[in-house]
N, C-alpha and C positions, 0 to 999 in steps of 0.2 A: 453272634447274638443268640441268647437263649430263645428257643423256639416258642416259648410261652409268651414272650414280649409282643411279637406281631399279633398273636391271637388276642392278647389283652387290649392292644391298641385298636384292633379292628372295630370294636364297639364304639368308642368315642369318635373314631374317624367317620364311621357310618352316620352317627348322630349329627356331627358337624356338617357333613356333606348334605344330608337330608334337610337340615335347617337352612343351609344356604340356597340349595337348588329349588326348594319347595316354598320358600317364604313368599315369593311373588304370587303363587297360586293359592296357598292356604293361609297366608298371614304368618307373622313371625312365631306367635305362640302355637298356632296349629301345626306349623312345620316342625317345631321342636317336639310336639306331642307325637307326631308320626315318626320323627327321628328317634324318639325313645323306643318305639316298636322295632325300628331297624337295629338299634343298639342291642336290644334284648334278643332279637333273632340271631344276630351274629354271635353273641356270647352263648346262646343255647346250642348253636352249631359247633363252635370251636371249644367251648367249655374251658376257658382259662380260669374260671371260678366255678364253684358249685352252682348248679342250675337254680337252686332255691335262692341263692344270693342274687343272681340275675333277676329273679322275680321281684326283688325289692326295689329295682331301679325306678319305677314310677314315683315312689315316695321321694327318693333321693333327688331325681331330676326336678320334680315339681318344687321341692323345698329350695333348690338352688336357683331356679328361674322364676318361681312364683307364677306359674302359668294359670292356675286356678287355686282357690282356697285349699290348703293341704288337707284339711279335715275331710273334704269331699273324696280325696284319694284314700286316706287312711281308713275311713269307715268301710271301704270295700274289702278290706283284709280281715274282717270278722263278720261275715254274712251267714245266711242259712247254709250255704255250701260248706263253709268251714265247720259249722256245728255238726252237719251230717257226717263229714269226713272224720271228725274227732270221735263221734259216737260209734261209727262203723269200725274205726280203728280199735277202740276199746273192746268191742265185742270180739273182734278177730284175734286180738292179743290173748284173750281168755281161751281161744281155741288152742293156742300154742301151749299155755300153761297146763291145760287139761289133757292134751293129746288128741283133741278132736280134729285138729288140722291134718294129722296123719290118716285118721279114719276117713275123713272127707276126700282126701287126695286119692286114697286107694279105691274108694267107692266110685269116684269120678272116672278113674281109669277103667274100672270094671264095666261101667255103663257105656262109656263113649268108645273105648278101645284105644289102640295105640297108633292108628293111622293118622298122620298129621293132617291130611285133607279132611278126614272125618272130624277131627278135633276142631279145625277151623270152621267147618260148616255148622257144627253144633253150637260153638261159642257165639258165632256171628248170628245165627238164627235166634238163639235164646236171648241175646242182647237186643236184637231188633224187636222181637215180640214183647219182651218185658218193658222196654222203654216206650212202647206205644201206650202203656197204662201207668207206668211209674216214672218219676223224674229220672233223666238219664244219669245224673250223678249217683242216684241210689243204685241203679243197675250196675254201674261200673264199680261202686263200692262193694256190692254183693259179690260180683264175679271175680274181680282181680285177685283177692287173697286166695280164693279156691284154686284158680288157675296157677298162681305162683307156687302154692303149696304142692300141687300136682307136679309141676315142672321140677321143683327141687327134689321131690321124691324120686323121680326117674333119673336124677344125676345132674340136672342143670342147676348147679349150686349158684353160679354167678349169672344172675338174670341179665345184667347189663351187657354181658359179652355173649350171651346165648343166642344163636341164630334160630334155634327151635322155638324160643320164647317169642320172637318178633311177630310172626303171623297170628299167634293166639292172642297176645295182648293187644295187637292192633285190631283184631276182630272184635274184641270187647270194647275198645275205645271207639272205633268207628261205628260199630253196630249200635252202641248206646246212643250215638248221635243221630244217625239217620232214622232210627225207629220212632223218634219223637214226633215226626209229622204223619205217622200212621193213624193217629186218632186225635180228636180235638183236645183230649186231656193229656196227651203225651208230652206236651211242652207248653209253658206259659206263652211262648211266641204264637202258638196257634190260637190261643184265646185273644191275644192282641188283634190278630187278623180277623177273627170272627166278630169282635166288637166293632171294628171299623166297617166291615161289610154289612153288619146289621144297621149301622148308622146310615150307610149309603143307600140301602134298599128299603129301609123302613119296616122290615119284617124279620122274624127270628130265623136264624140259620141253623137248621136241624143237624145234629151230629151225624146222622146217617148220610146226609148229603156230603159231609166231609170225607167219610170213608169211601164213598163211591167215586169221588174225584181223585183221591190220593193213593189208594191202595195199589192200583195198576202202576203208578209212577214209582211208588216205593218198591214194588217187586222188581222192576227193572234196575233201579239204583242198587238194590240188594244184590242182584246178579253181577253188576259191575264190580261191587266190592268183593264178592266171593271170588270171581275169576281173577281179580287183581291179586288178592291174597294167596290164591292157589299158585300163582306164577312167581311169587317171591322166591329167591334162591335160598335154599336151606341145605344143611349138610347131610340130612337123612330124610327119608319119607315116613319113618316110623320111630316111635320112642323105643328105648331099650326095654326088653321084657315082653311078655305076652299077656293077654287077658287072663289066661288060665293061671299064670304065676301070681298075678295081682289078686285074683279071686282067692287063691290059697293063702296069701299073706293077709287078706282081709279076714278070712275065717279064723286065722291064728290070733287076731286081736281079741276075740271073744266078745261077750256082750258089752254094751256101752256102760261105762261107769257113771256114777251119780253126777260128777262134775261135767262130763261130756253131755249127758242128757239135758242138764240145766242150760248149758251154752247153746245146744242145738235148738231146744224149744223156744228159748228167748229170741234166737235169731229168726226162727219161723214166725214168732209173734210180731217181731218188728216188721217183717215183710207183709204179713196179713193186715196189720194196722195201717201200713202205708197204702195198701190196695184199697182198704175200706174207708179211706179218708172222706169220700163224699157222704158216707152215712152219718158221720158225727161232726162234720165241719161246721154245721150251723150252730151247735151248742158248745163246741170246743174249737173256736176259730184259731186259737194260737197253737194248737197241737199239730203242727205240720210234721211230715215225715222226718225232717232233720231233728226235731226235738224228741220224737219217739226213739230214734236211734241213740240219742244222747242219754235219755233217761234209762233205757235198757243197758247201755254201756256203763252207766254209773252203778247199776245193780251188781255188776261184776265185782265191785269192791266190797259188796255187802254179803252176797250169797256164798255158801261154803260147799266144798266138795265132799267126797266120801271120807276124807281124812280129817274133816273139820277145819280145813284151811280155806281162806277166802280164794275165790277163783282168780283174782287179779290183785296184785299189790301195787301201790303207787310207785314204788321204786322201779319195778319192772316196767310199768306203763311209761314213766318219765323217760327211761333210757331206750325204750323200743318204739315209742310213738313216732309216726311219720310226719313230723312237724313240717318237713319240706313240702309235702303234698299240699298241705293247707295253704302255704304261702303261694305255691305255684298256681293252684286253682283260683286264687283270688287276684293274681297279678293282672289277668286279662280284664277284670272288672275295673281295677284302678286305672289301667291304661285306657280302657274305653271311656271312662269318665273324663279323662284328660282330653281325648280326641273330640268328645262331644262338646264340652264346656269351653274349649278354646276356639270353637267355631270352625274347626277343620271340616266337620261333616257338612256344615252349611255351604262352605266353599266347594266341596265335592258335588253337592246337589246343584249349585249354580253351573258348574262345569258340565254336568249331564244335561241340564236345561239348555245350555248353549250349543248343543250338538245338533239341534233341529231334527230331532227324531220324528219318525212318521208312523211308528207302530211296526208290527211284524216281528220277524225273528231277531233282527239286530237290537231292537228296543228290549225285547224279552231277555236276550243274552246280557245286555248291559245292566239291566235291573238285577238279574240273578247274580252276575259277577260282583256287583256292588254289595248286595246283601251278603254274599259269601265272604267278601273282604271284611265287612263290618262284624260278621260273626267270628272271624279269626281274631279281630282286635278286642272283642268284648265277650259277648255271649249271644246265643241265638235269640233270646228274649230281648236283649238290648238292641240287637240288629233289627229285629222286627219293629220295635218301638220307634226306631230312627227311620227305617226305610219305607214302611208302609204309608205313613202320612206324606212323606216326600213323593212317593210314587202316585198317590192319589192327586196331589197337587199338580204334578207334571202331566198326568193323564188328562186332568181337567184343562190345562193350558193347551194340550195337543188335541183335545176333543176325542180322546180314546176311551173305550170302555175299560174302567180300572180293574174289574173283577178278575179276569184271567192273569193280569200282571201281579195282582196281590197274591193270588194262589201260587204263581210261579216263584215269587219272592219268598214266601214263607217256607216253601220246600227248599229253596236254595240256602236259607238260614241254617238248615240242618246238614248241609253238605260241606262243612269246613273240617279239614283233616290235618292241618299243619301244626300250628303253634301249640305248645304244651300248656294250655290254660283251660280253666273250668274243667269239664269232664275229661278232656284229653290230657290233663295233668296227672290224673289218677294212675294210669298204667306207668307213666314215667316215674312217679313216686315209688312204684313197686319194682323199679329196675329197668324198664324199657329205655333204651338209648334215645334221648330226645332228638338227636341229629338224624337218626334213622327214621323216626316218625315224621320229622319235617321233610326229609328228602323224599320218602315214599308218599307222604301225604300230599305234597305239592303236585306230584303226578296224578294222584287220584282226584284231587280237587279240580284240576283242569279238565280231566275226563268227565267228572260228574256234573260240573257246571255246564259243559256243552251238552251232555245227555239230558240233563234236567231242562235246560232252556229249549232244546229241540222237542222234547216230549210235550212240554207245556205249550209251545207254539203250535205244534200239530194238533193238540187237543183244542186249542183256541180256534184254529182254522176249521176243524172237521167235526168237533163234538160240541154241539150247542150247550150241552149240560155244563161244560167247563166255563162258559162265558156268561152264564146267566144263573141267578139264584131263584 
């Protein structure tokens, strides 16, 4: 039998098994929604079809079984995330046509050096810090093309088979995720939590209070990520070449040409406008970072380089755009909508409520694990919107103080590392092997859920600041 046939059948078999085994717990529709996640995971691992094709399964399954109105699934495939990815892609394609990608790659190697450990530390640190202030998809969109260009420059032409690319792209993917809970504006999930806590306490939750509670936890989670990435097996400890060689090659490029300058400064402008969003949000409410990137990406078809040619042509953009990234990033949102609207989440909440929890570490761990699971299925914002009201209700029934459990949950929403959806789809779209991310991500997810739950439980027990606002 062709080896691809068992791989192809693994997905439908997993879907059917989940539907049969879980229907008594989640209801028939809810079980099929979770079964869709199983099908997608198996096909992402074994890859009998392209990973972007797998990402379309929520539409196909929902159309076949009418679990929820199909429009509710389809609309998730063209959200702000897709607009952001398209805009970022257009900007970065102009780097290729003008030669800016080579210049940036060389400059990156000159600044960071060729040590793989140093590379991982810098990419992870930068991703964490930036995603505390920018949407995590923006950060991954900014860094992935730079990292891939650098890797290809040093000889790693096939990113999907490059072992040197794995820790760097994972550092960007995972760093962009965990940095989100470092500040209140790092993720919409944080604002969901703040809204509920203000409603509970009746007074404003100051942003400085958030930082004081979460930065120590984020630092320890960051160390877990860093040590994990440093211990991944790689064929070499350094890239080919030395910093001095790259500095010489950079000098040989000469001054930046007009086309390169335009691309560079427009890219900087996009980042600055995304950072400055609070300054103009009141009078330009629709101009979110996603649309800033799209508008600037569209300018690439209009502006001209030193030869009088446009920076980017549609023929080039059409054939080089990473359409698969856009589908993959959206698939989790479509899947999450199915899981929510079929009532699967409600049944999961009933199951948690039936465990007769009494507070303490076990309760904190289960809440964090559930939040992480929901973040894998959809997005951290969707997970927070689902989990926080559920946890408030459960804490009320158990007569527990909900504040520390809310804080632990919102941190856990950013500790999802496995499925290639939302932010985690971006490095996969640039060539990272999805099965590698899922295999290594599962290990790190288990570690970080335990670490996060332990830290939040200890904070709840011994730091009054963590339990009261």
